[in-house]
N, C-alpha and C positions, 0 to 999 in steps of 0.2 A: 550137474545142471539143475538139480532139484532146488538149490538155493538161489536160483536166478532171480535177480531183481534189477530193474533199470536204475541207473545212477544218474540223477538229474545234472550232475556236474560234468558228465561225459556228453559232449556235443559234437556232432559231425555234420558237415555239409557235403552232400553228394552232388558232383558237378557233371552235367551232361553237355550236349552240343546245341540245344535249341537257343536261337538268338533272342527269343522273347524275354528270357530271364537269366541268361548266362552272365550278363554283366552285373547282376545284383549280388554276387557272392561277397560276403563280408570278410575279405582277405585280411583286413586290418584287425579284426577281432581274433586275438591269439587264443581265446578260450574255446574256439571251435576248430576241430580238425577238418581237413579237406581230403576227400577221396575222389578220385576221378578215374578215367578209363580211356583206352584205345588211343585215338589221335588227339585227344584233348590237351596233350603236352604243348600244343601249339599256342594255347592261350592261358593255361593254368601256370602261375609262377612256379618256377622250378624248385625253389626252396620252400614252397608253401604246402605241398601235398604230403600227406602222411602214409597213405596206402594207394596203390595203383591196381587196376583190374584190367587184365588183357586175357579174356576167357575164350577167345576164338582159337580154333586149331591153328597150328603153325602154317598150314597151307594158305590160310587167309592172311595172316600177318605178313608172310613173305610175298604174297601176290600184291598187296598194297604197296610194297617196296618198289614195284616195277613201273609206277606211273611216270609219264614224261616230265621233263624239266622245262623251265621257261626257255622260249626261243628268242631269236634276235629282235623280233618285233614286239616282244612283251607279252605274248599270249602264253597261258599256262593252265594246266589242270589244277584241281583242288590240291592244295599242299597235303601230302600224306606219304610222300615217297620215302621219308626218313624215319618212318615209324619203327621199323626193325632196328635200325642203327641207334635210335634213341633208347630203345629197350636195352640194347647191349651195353650202352655207356653207363647205365645206372649201377651204382656200387651197392653191395649188400648193406643192410641197415634199415632201409625202408622197403617193405615187401611189395613185390609186383606179383599179384595173384594170377596164376596161369593154370591150365589144366594139369600140368605137372612141371617140375623143375626142369629148366633148359640149361644145359651146360654153357651155352654161348650167351646166356642172359643171367649174370651172376646174382642179381637181386630177385630172381624168380623163385617163387615157392608154390607148392600145389594148393589150389583153393580147397578148403576142407569140406567138400560136398557132403560126405557121409556124416560128418559131425553136425553140419547145419541141418541135414535131414533128420538126424537123431534128436536134435533139439526140438524141432516142431512136432515130431512124433511123440515125444515125451509130454508136450503140452496137451496132446490128445490121449494121454494115458496109454500110448502105444496100441490103441485099438483102431484098426482100419475103419475108415469112414468118419472118424472124429478128427482127422487132420489131413492136410493136403501134402502129399509126398512128392518131392522133386518138382514142385510147381514153380519153375523158373523160366519165364517166357522172354527174358532179356537180361543183359548184364546188370541193369539197374535193379531188377527184382532180386538178383543174387546179392548185390551190394546191400540192399535193404534188409534182406534176410540175415546177412552176416552182421550188420550193425545191431539188429534186434538181439541176436544170439549173444553178442559181445556186451550187451547191457547198456547201450547208449540210451540216455534218457531224453535226448532231444536230437531229432534228425531234420535237416533242411534239404530240400530238393531244388536245385537250380539248373536251368538249361535242360529240363526234362518235361516234354509235352506229350510224347507218344502220339503226335497229332497226324503226321504225314500218312498218306495212304500206303498200302502194301505193308512193308516190314514193320514199321513202328506201330501201326495201328493194331496189328494182331499181337504185338508184344505188351500192349497196354494193360491187359487184364491182370497179369501177374504182379505188375507194379502196384496197381490199385489194391490188390488183395493184401499185400504186405503193409501198405499204408494203413488200411483198415485194421489189420492185426495189431500193428504197433499202437495205434490210437486206442484200441480196445484194451491193450495191456498197460495203458497209462503213460505211454511214451508220447512226448510232444512232437508232432510232425508238422513242419511248416512247408506249405506249398504256396508259392506266390500266386496272387490273384490272376496274373496274366497267363499262368500255365493252364493248359487244357485238362490237366489231371483232375480227377474227382469232380468233374463238371458235366452237366447234361443240359441239353437244349429244351427239355420239356419236363413236366411233372406228370407222371402216369395217372390217369384218371381225371386230371384237372386240365391238362393241355395235351396236345398230341404232337409228335414230331412231324415236320412237313413231309409230304410224299416226295419220293425221289424225283419224279418227273418235273416238279416245280423247278429244280435246279438244272435240268438237262440242257436247256438253251444256254444258260449262263456258262456251264462247264464246257459246252461245245464251242462257244464264242472264245472263252479264255484259251482253249487248246489251239484254236485257229490262230489267235494272236501270238501265242507262244511260238508256234511253228513259223509264222511270218517273221517274228523278231529274230529267230535263229537264222532264217534264210537271209535276212538283211545283214545280220552280223557277218555271216560267211561271205557275202558279196563285198562288204566293206573290207574284210581281211584280205580278200583276193586283190582288191584295188591297192591296198597297202603293200602287199607283196610285189605287185607290178611296179609300183613307184620305187620300191627298194631296189628291184632289179635294174630299173632305169638309172638310179643314182649310182649303183656300182659300175654300170657300163660307162657312164660319163666320167666317173673318177678314174677308171682304167684308161679311158681315152686321154684325159689330161696328163696322166703319168707318162704316157707314150710320147705326147707332144713335148713335154718338158719345157725348156726355155726357148723353143723355136720362135724366132721373131716373125716369121712369115705366117704364123698361125694365130696371131693376136685376135683376129676377128672371130675365129672358131672358138678360141678359149673364152672370149667374152660371151659368145652364144651358149657354150657349154655351162658356164657358171650361172647364167640366167636360168637355163633349163634345170640345173641342179637345185636352185633356190625354189623354183616352182614345184619340182618333184618332192622336195622335202616338205613343203607346205601341204601339198596334196596328200602325202603319206600321213602327216600328223592329223589332217582332217579325217582321213579314212579311219585311222586308229581311234580317234575320238568318236566317230560314228559307230564303230564296232563296239566300243565300251558302252555307248548309249543303248544300243540294241541289246547288248548282254544284260544291262540293267532292266530293260523292259521285259526280256525273256524271263529273268528271275522273278520279276514282279507278277507276271502272268502265271508262272508256275506256282508261286506262293498263293495266288488267288485261287487257283484250281484246288490246291491242297486244303485251304480254308473252306472252300465251297463244298468239297466232299465231306469235310468234318461236319459242317452245318447240316448237310443232307443226311448224315447219320444221327443227327439229333444232338450234336455237341454244341458248345458255345464257349466264348471267352468272356 
């Protein structure tokens, strides 16, 4: 690794999940490789990726496989139930980096953690204190470190904000560390302007980050609105289920009546009621979708507000 030198002809796009920039990946540019991870197979073109990263323990990969499917009324959890099955279907040829090779995932290979660590230790003359050892706070940071070691001269980051509170926020430091390392080593690293990476909401000594209490009222309001939207969605879904039950009951009644000529008035009444129930069910489902959209908007607003409160900006 002493002869390491970035090759400007080697270009890679690392694709994450953030909707702010996920749609900007230059898939039509065949000079740039695509690396992605985890459940991103849902939107990354199957024939376009060159390397995949699934660095979670198998207990997490398998746990994601257990999420509920779509029900008769159209409600569903986030798609992710087929993650394990997708991994198993991939044939050897393009690597799927995991903690170790899995027999049931033929394309899986062990991520070279020791080799990557050794590369960065060598950059610090193998003297402790002059390099960061095992500093991987997210899969993206591991992917960045790998791309640097493999001599990519240009790295693009799409769908990577590390913006949300909790998990993604504390993962952000490692990602920005390797961006800085790469740029310092002469590697071109492209971060879309819309991303929250490598951005700050103030300049120390010149401006100050807003105190947290400034955002308290706004964050509390958004949380209340998000909770209310969820309540309204659940109420609308309950109404839709009630109407669906009513429709099934009426259908069953009509099947029992059959061609009975003495029941024409009841059949006409039942058909009228079915039309009304179908309409009410559709209205309830539309209302549920509307409230789900509102819930997501308020949730996103809280996430952005927390980011601003921490001094971030876009």
